[in-house]
N, C-alpha and C positions, 0 to 999 in steps of 0.2 A: 336662566340658562339650565338646560337639562343635563342629565348625566348620560354619558355614552360609553358603552363597553362592548367589546367584541368577544364572543364566547361561542362554544358549541359549534366548532367548525368555522370560526371567524364570522359568526353571524352578528351583524350590528344591531344592538338593542339599545333603545332610548328609554330612560326612566325619568319620570317627573312626579314629584310629590308622593314618592313611594309606590308608584304604579308604572307598569310597562305600557308605554304609549305608542311605541313604534318598533317593528321587528323586520329586519331584512332577511335575505336568504343565505343559508350556509354555503361555504366554499366546498366543504367535504360532506360526504354522505354518511360515513360510518367512522366512529372513533372507538378504539379498543378500551380507552379509559372510561368513557361514559357508557359503553356497552356493559362494562363490568360493574361500575359503581351505581349507575342509575338505570340499568336494564333497558337502555335505549338502542333499538336495532337499526334505526335510521335517523340521521340528523335532519330535522326539518325546522322551519320557522316556528311552528307550534311548539315543538319540543324545546327549542331555545327559549321561548317565552315562559314555558312551564319551569325550566331550570332557573331562569332569572327570578321568577316568583318564589322559587324555593330558597334562593339565596337571600332574598328580601325577608322572607318569613323566618328562616332559621337563624340568620346572622343580623338581620336588620340592615342589610346593605343598602346604602343610599338613603338611609333614614336616621332620625335622631336616636333610634333604639339600637344602633349598631353595637354588636357584641364582639369581643376579641378572644373568645375561648373555644374556638371550633376544634383545635387540635390538629393532628397530622391528617392530611387528605390523601397524599400519595407519598410513598417512601422516599422518592428522590426528586421531589419538586424543588423549584428554586427557593421558595421560602423555607422548606424543610432543611435544605442544604445550608442556608445562611443561619438558621436557628442553631443547628449543631455547631457550626463554625464559631459562632459567638460563645456558646456554652463552653467550648473546649479551647478557646483562646487563640484560634487561628486568625481571627479578625477581631477588631475592636469596635466596629460599627458597620451599619448598612445604610444604603440609600435606595429606598423602594417607593412604591406609590400606594395610596389608599383612597378609596371612595370618600368623598366629603372632605378631603384634606389635601389631595395632590401629593407632591413629593415629600417624603418623610425621612428624617435621619434618626436612627436610634441604635443604642447598644443593648437593648433589652430583647433577648431571644424569643421570649413568649409574645412580645408585641409584634415582632417581625412575622411570626407564624400566624398570630391572630389577624393581622392585616392581610396576609398573603394566601391563607389556606384555600380560599375559593375565589381568589382574584385572577381574572383572565386579563385580556388586553384592555386596560383602562385608557380610553381615548381622551375623555374630557369629564371633568367633574366640577361641582360648585361647592363652596364652603358650607359645611353643616356644623354649627357651633358645638353641638353635643359630641360629635365625632372628634372634633379638634380637641375638646376638653378631655375626652377619654384617652386620646393618644398622648397628650401632654401629661396626664396623670400617671401614665405608664412609662414616662421617660422619653417620649418621642419629641422631636423638634420638627415643626412644620415649616417648610421653606417659605410659603406665602399664604398666610392665614386669611388675607383679604380676598384672594382670588382662587385659592386651591390650585395653583399652577402646577403643571407636570413638566418639570425641567430637571433632568438628571445631571446635566452639566453644572447648573447653578447649585444643585443639591450636593454634588461632590465638593464644590468650592466651599459651601457652608460647612460641610463635615470637616474639611481641612482647617477652616477658621476656628472650629470648635476644639481643635487639637487632636483629632483622630489621625492615626498613622497607618492603620491596616484596614482598608475599607472595601466592602463588597458592594457593587452597584448592579442593579437589574437594568438591562438594556433591551428595548424593543425597537428603537429607531437606529438603523444602521449608520445614519449620518452622525450620530453622537459618539460612536465608538472611538474614532481617531482623536477627536477633541478630548475625550476622557483620558486617553493615553497621554496626551500632551500635558494635561493637568497633573498626571502622575509624576512626570518629570519636573514640572514647575514646583510642585510642593514636596518633592522627594518622599513620596509615600509608597506603601505597598498597596496595589489596586487589583482586586479580583473583579473581572467583568463576566456577568452571567447573562447570556442572550436568551430571550424567551419571546413567545408569541410571534412565531416566524412563518406560520402558514401563508403560502402565497408569495413569499419573498422571491425576487428574481435573481438571475445569475450574478450580475455585477454586485448587487447589494449583499448577497450571501457571501461572495468572495471577500468583500471589504470587511464584513462582520466577522467571519471566521478568522481572518488574520489577526484580529484584535482581542478575541474572546479567550477566556480561560475555560469556561464551561458554556455549552450551548445545547439547547433542546432541539430535538428533531421535529417537534410538532407534527404537522401533516405536510412537511416540505420535502419533495423529491430532490430539490436542488441541494439542500443541506445534507441530506443522506448521501448524495453523490459526491459532494466536495469534501466532506469532513474527513480528517485523518486523525482519529482520536487515539489517545494513549490509554484511555479507560472508558468503558461504556457501562452505564447503569440502566437496565431495562432493555427490552427488545421491541416493544410496540410503539410507545412514544418515548424513545430513548433520551437519556441525558449523556452528552459526550463531554469528557474532559479533554481539552486540547493541549494544555500545558501541565507541567509538573505541579504547579500550585493548584490548578483545578483538580488534578488527580488526588492530591492530598485532601482536598475538601470532600470529594466523593467518598474516599476511603474512610474518612472520619465519620461521615454520615452513616456509612454502612455499619459502624459499630453500634449505632443507636437503633437500628432496624431490628424489630423482634423476629421477623420471619427468617427461616434458614436462607443462607446466601451461598451460591456457588462462585468460587474464585478459580479462574482458569486462564491460561494464556492461549490466544488465538488471533488470527487476523481480524481486524475491525474495519468497519462496523459489521455487526451481526444483525441481520434484518429479516427474520422469517416472513415470507410473503403474506401468509394468512393472518399475521398479527398487525400489519400496517394499517393506518387510517386509509380510507378510500374516498375519492381518489386523492392521490398525492398531488399537491399543487406545485 
């Protein structure tokens, strides 16, 4: 079974034996993040291939040589927010995903960031024993070591069974959101839902997702930008929106660890300067 990830404007990239073997076409043409960090003026299949090869080369992604020490990629990414929240005691564990392992539960902030720093939309992966060993050595619990399944609902159940009470879960599938909230009631826990990888999401799905999220990324989604009613916004090009008070607290806590100067102001949200938005918005 190959590994499949969507990145670079939701381009579907297939990796097998550490090599990119298939590349689709991007949904977006231009992304302000990759324009800034990778000097890419136009998102293309070739650029997506090069970027995936960079991740394989620099991180060992999808290979037995996987490393977990990349550090901060963007100031307000989902993994960065969760890392800070763990460090500062706002949550006690996370349920995220990693190549070569699938769904992972951990209380280690450095591991959360190490797995998530350059993680885009992981669609499918297969077990890589060295990655699983590396995660376990750093305090991570893999949901399904035999299949590297990606299942955030079962991941949350596992986290609850392990005794965690304040848990952040990354969510890409809108269908999972309501069921995750039901588990929050069933186990009587504090649950933070962070929605990511939403380029191309449709109206109904976006509405369902926004209703359940604490924090949601704008990605290259026109629908999310149109529907969201944030109480706090971090960033203006690919913004991270806090929808609830709990989400607001996590974003503010993350801001304390950002080295760059930060402007705090009250204004109507969202703030979306046209020249900074990904193009086209899906």
